[in-house]
C-alpha positions as CSV (number, residue, x, y, z in Angstrom):
1,M,5.6,-0.9,-20.6
2,S,6.2,-3.6,-17.9
3,F,5.8,-3.0,-14.2
4,K,7.4,-4.6,-11.2
5,D,4.9,-7.3,-10.2
6,H,5.7,-9.1,-6.9
7,F,2.2,-9.9,-5.9
8,S,0.0,-11.2,-8.7
9,S,1.2,-14.8,-8.1
10,D,-0.5,-14.7,-4.7
11,S,-3.2,-12.1,-5.2
12,G,-5.7,-14.3,-3.2
13,G,-3.3,-14.4,-0.2
14,Y,-2.8,-10.7,-0.5
15,A,-6.6,-10.2,-0.3
16,R,-7.0,-12.5,2.7
17,F,-4.0,-11.7,4.9
18,R,-2.9,-8.1,4.4
19,P,-4.0,-6.0,7.4
20,G,-6.7,-3.3,7.1
21,Y,-6.1,0.4,7.5
22,P,-7.6,2.4,10.4
23,E,-10.8,4.3,9.8
24,G,-9.2,7.4,11.2
25,L,-6.9,7.6,8.2
26,F,-9.8,7.9,5.8
27,S,-11.8,10.3,7.9
28,W,-8.7,12.6,8.0
29,L,-8.2,12.3,4.2
30,A,-11.9,13.2,3.7
31,R,-11.5,16.3,5.9
32,I,-8.5,17.6,4.1
33,A,-9.7,16.9,0.5
34,P,-11.3,19.9,-1.2
35,G,-14.5,17.9,-1.9
36,R,-15.9,14.4,-1.7
37,E,-17.0,13.8,-5.3
38,Q,-14.2,11.4,-6.5
39,A,-11.2,9.6,-5.0
40,V,-8.7,7.5,-6.9
41,D,-6.9,4.7,-5.2
42,V,-3.8,4.0,-7.3
43,A,-2.2,0.5,-7.1
44,C,-5.3,-0.5,-5.2
45,G,-4.3,-4.2,-5.0
46,S,-7.4,-6.1,-3.9
47,G,-9.2,-3.0,-2.6
48,Q,-8.2,-2.8,1.0
49,A,-8.1,1.0,1.0
50,T,-10.6,1.5,-1.9
51,R,-13.5,0.1,0.1
52,F,-12.8,2.5,3.1
53,L,-12.7,5.5,0.7
54,G,-16.1,4.5,-0.5
55,R,-17.5,5.4,2.9
56,H,-16.5,9.1,2.4
57,F,-16.5,9.8,-1.3
58,S,-19.4,9.6,-3.8
59,R,-17.3,7.8,-6.4
60,V,-14.0,5.9,-5.9
61,V,-11.9,4.5,-8.8
62,G,-9.4,1.7,-7.9
63,L,-6.6,1.2,-10.3
64,D,-4.0,-1.5,-10.4
65,A,-1.6,-2.7,-13.1
66,S,-2.3,-6.3,-12.2
67,A,-5.4,-7.9,-13.6
68,E,-5.1,-10.7,-11.0
69,Q,-5.2,-8.2,-8.2
70,V,-8.2,-6.4,-9.6
71,D,-10.0,-9.7,-10.0
72,Q,-9.9,-10.0,-6.2
73,C,-11.8,-6.7,-5.7
74,R,-15.3,-7.0,-4.4
75,P,-17.8,-4.8,-6.4
76,E,-19.8,-2.4,-4.3
77,P,-22.0,0.6,-5.1
78,G,-19.9,3.7,-5.9
79,L,-16.7,1.7,-6.4
80,E,-15.2,1.1,-9.8
81,Y,-12.1,-1.0,-10.5
82,R,-9.9,-0.8,-13.6
83,V,-6.6,-2.3,-14.8
84,A,-4.2,0.7,-15.3
85,R,-0.7,1.7,-14.4
86,A,-0.1,4.5,-11.9
87,E,1.8,6.5,-14.5
88,E,-1.0,6.1,-17.1
89,T,-4.3,6.2,-15.3
90,G,-6.5,7.1,-18.3
91,L,-8.6,9.3,-16.1
92,E,-9.9,12.8,-16.9
93,P,-7.9,15.9,-15.9
94,D,-9.0,17.8,-12.8
95,S,-11.4,15.0,-11.9
96,A,-10.2,13.8,-8.5
97,D,-10.4,15.4,-5.0
98,L,-8.0,12.8,-3.6
99,V,-5.5,10.4,-5.0
100,T,-4.2,7.7,-2.6
101,V,-1.3,5.2,-2.8
102,A,-1.3,2.5,-0.1
103,Q,2.0,0.7,0.4
104,A,3.0,1.1,-3.3
105,L,4.7,4.5,-3.9
106,H,8.1,2.9,-3.9
107,W,7.3,0.8,-6.9
108,F,6.4,3.7,-9.2
109,D,8.3,5.7,-11.8
110,L,7.9,8.9,-9.8
111,D,9.1,11.2,-12.6
112,R,6.0,10.0,-14.5
113,F,3.6,9.4,-11.6
114,Y,3.7,12.8,-9.9
115,P,2.8,14.7,-13.1
116,E,0.0,12.2,-13.8
117,A,-1.3,12.5,-10.2
118,G,-1.2,16.3,-10.6
119,R,-3.0,16.1,-13.9
120,I,-6.0,14.1,-12.6
121,L,-6.2,16.0,-9.3
122,K,-8.3,19.1,-9.1
123,P,-6.5,22.3,-8.1
124,G,-6.0,22.0,-4.4
125,G,-6.7,18.3,-4.5
126,V,-4.7,16.0,-2.2
127,L,-2.2,13.2,-2.9
128,A,-1.6,10.9,0.0
129,A,0.8,8.0,0.2
130,W,1.4,5.8,3.1
131,T,3.5,2.8,4.0
132,Y,4.2,0.4,6.9
133,E,7.2,-1.7,7.7
134,R,7.4,-4.6,10.1
135,F,4.9,-5.3,12.8
136,E,5.3,-4.8,16.5
137,T,4.2,-7.3,19.2
138,G,6.1,-6.1,22.3
139,D,7.5,-9.6,22.8
140,E,11.4,-9.7,22.7
141,A,11.5,-13.4,21.8
142,I,9.2,-13.0,18.9
143,D,11.0,-9.9,17.7
144,R,14.4,-11.7,17.6
145,I,12.9,-14.6,15.6
146,V,11.2,-12.2,13.1
147,D,14.3,-10.0,12.8
148,H,16.4,-13.0,11.9
149,F,13.8,-14.1,9.4
150,Y,13.6,-10.5,7.9
151,R,17.2,-9.6,7.8
152,D,19.4,-12.7,7.8
153,L,17.3,-15.2,5.8
154,L,15.3,-12.8,3.5
155,G,17.8,-9.9,3.4
156,P,19.3,-10.7,0.0
157,Y,15.8,-11.3,-1.5
158,W,14.2,-8.0,-0.7
159,P,13.9,-5.8,-3.8
160,P,16.0,-2.6,-3.6
161,E,12.9,-0.5,-3.3
162,R,12.4,-1.9,0.2
163,V,14.8,0.8,1.5
164,H,12.1,3.4,0.9
165,V,9.6,1.5,3.0
166,E,12.2,1.2,5.8
167,A,12.7,5.0,5.6
168,G,8.9,5.6,5.9
169,Y,9.1,7.3,2.4
170,A,11.0,10.2,4.0
171,D,13.8,9.6,1.5
172,L,11.5,10.0,-1.6
173,P,10.9,13.3,-3.4
174,F,7.4,14.7,-2.8
175,P,6.6,17.8,-5.0
176,F,3.3,18.6,-3.3
177,R,2.6,21.2,-0.6
178,E,2.9,18.9,2.4
179,I,0.4,18.5,5.2
180,S,1.4,17.2,8.6
181,P,-0.4,13.8,9.1
182,P,-1.8,12.4,12.4
183,A,0.0,9.6,14.2
184,L,-1.9,6.4,13.2
185,E,-1.3,2.7,13.3
186,M,-2.8,-0.5,12.0
187,K,-3.9,-3.1,14.5
188,A,-4.9,-6.7,14.3
189,D,-5.5,-9.6,16.8
190,W,-4.1,-12.6,15.0
191,N,-3.5,-16.3,15.6
192,L,-0.3,-17.8,14.3
193,D,-1.9,-19.1,11.1
194,Q,-3.0,-15.5,10.2
195,L,0.5,-14.2,10.9
196,I,2.1,-16.8,8.7
197,G,-0.4,-16.1,5.9
198,Y,0.5,-12.4,6.1
199,L,4.3,-13.2,6.0
200,G,3.6,-15.3,2.9
201,T,2.6,-12.1,1.1
202,W,6.0,-10.5,1.5
203,S,7.7,-9.9,-1.8
204,A,11.0,-11.3,-0.4
205,V,9.3,-14.6,0.5
206,A,8.1,-15.0,-3.1
207,R,11.6,-14.2,-4.4
208,Y,13.2,-16.6,-1.9
209,R,11.0,-19.4,-3.2
210,Q,11.5,-18.5,-6.9
211,A,15.3,-18.8,-6.3
212,G,14.7,-22.5,-5.7
213,N,14.8,-22.4,-1.9
214,P,12.4,-24.5,0.2
215,D,9.4,-22.7,1.7
216,P,10.8,-20.8,4.7
217,L,7.4,-20.4,6.5
218,P,6.9,-23.9,8.1
219,D,10.2,-23.6,9.9
220,L,9.4,-20.0,11.0
221,A,6.0,-21.1,12.3
222,A,7.6,-23.9,14.3
223,R,10.0,-21.5,16.0
224,L,7.2,-19.0,16.8
225,R,4.7,-21.5,18.0
226,A,6.1,-21.7,21.6
227,H,5.9,-17.9,21.9
228,W,2.5,-17.2,20.2
229,P,-0.6,-17.8,22.2
230,E,-4.0,-18.5,20.6
231,S,-4.1,-14.9,19.4
232,R,-2.1,-11.8,20.2
233,P,-2.2,-8.1,19.2
234,V,-0.1,-7.0,16.2
235,V,0.6,-3.4,15.4
236,W,2.1,-1.6,12.4
237,P,2.8,2.2,12.7
238,L,1.8,4.0,9.5
239,R,4.1,6.5,7.8
240,I,2.2,9.0,5.7
241,R,3.2,11.6,3.1
242,A,0.3,13.9,2.0
243,G,0.1,17.2,0.2
244,Y,-2.0,19.6,-1.8
245,N,-1.7,19.7,-5.6
246,P,0.3,22.8,-6.6
247,G,-1.5,22.9,-9.9
248,A,0.7,25.0,-12.1
249,P,3.7,22.6,-12.5
250,W,1.4,19.9,-14.0
251,A,-0.4,22.2,-16.5
252,G,-0.5,20.6,-20.0
253,S,0.8,17.2,-18.7
254,S,-0.6,14.1,-20.3
255,P,-0.8,10.5,-19.2
256,A,2.1,9.5,-21.5
257,A,4.3,12.5,-20.7
């Protein structure tokens, strides 16, 4: 079964330019998980979240449907990476204290993923998914330029699933016993080249190029250069959905169900 792959074509850029997640996120997840034996990072990409989970759990399995993304993952003690779909993990039932999904829940077949997550989670285990939309700089001139780029130029090229990111996943079903998350944000101090590298990982940019349009990033960089000092802070508020595995609804489910 195919999957929606918007990132394998630039898996190296994804590994280099996607921002890192705050340590506070992972320490919170470790506190609410029923144990720290095993965590599973689904749609792990190049391992941005997987590596942080390894600081808190004895064993972490990172899964991604893209072999190109998994090839970008750095091997470390206690971390294992596999090529597998979110809906068909191939993992043992009742084996995970925590299942995480970083910036990817909107791509899944949720009718199949939620039973699979419940199957591999221990009773009382935690599923946590988070997303982030556009960055914030606090500079109105930059915000106007980026908003034009995001909405007017790239608007027709965003996949329809983007609406779930813009909603912070609040519009998605979530059949787990929900936990109120802390207020967290991602932060970086970037020069303009780093920002442009990050924007190059947007799925809409890839689709814009694939449609035969010229690369939009050089023109954007030229318009931003007058407003972007050598480096400046960039912030992404995180939107988190997390909940405990109810157990009973998933009884008897299989990876292919």
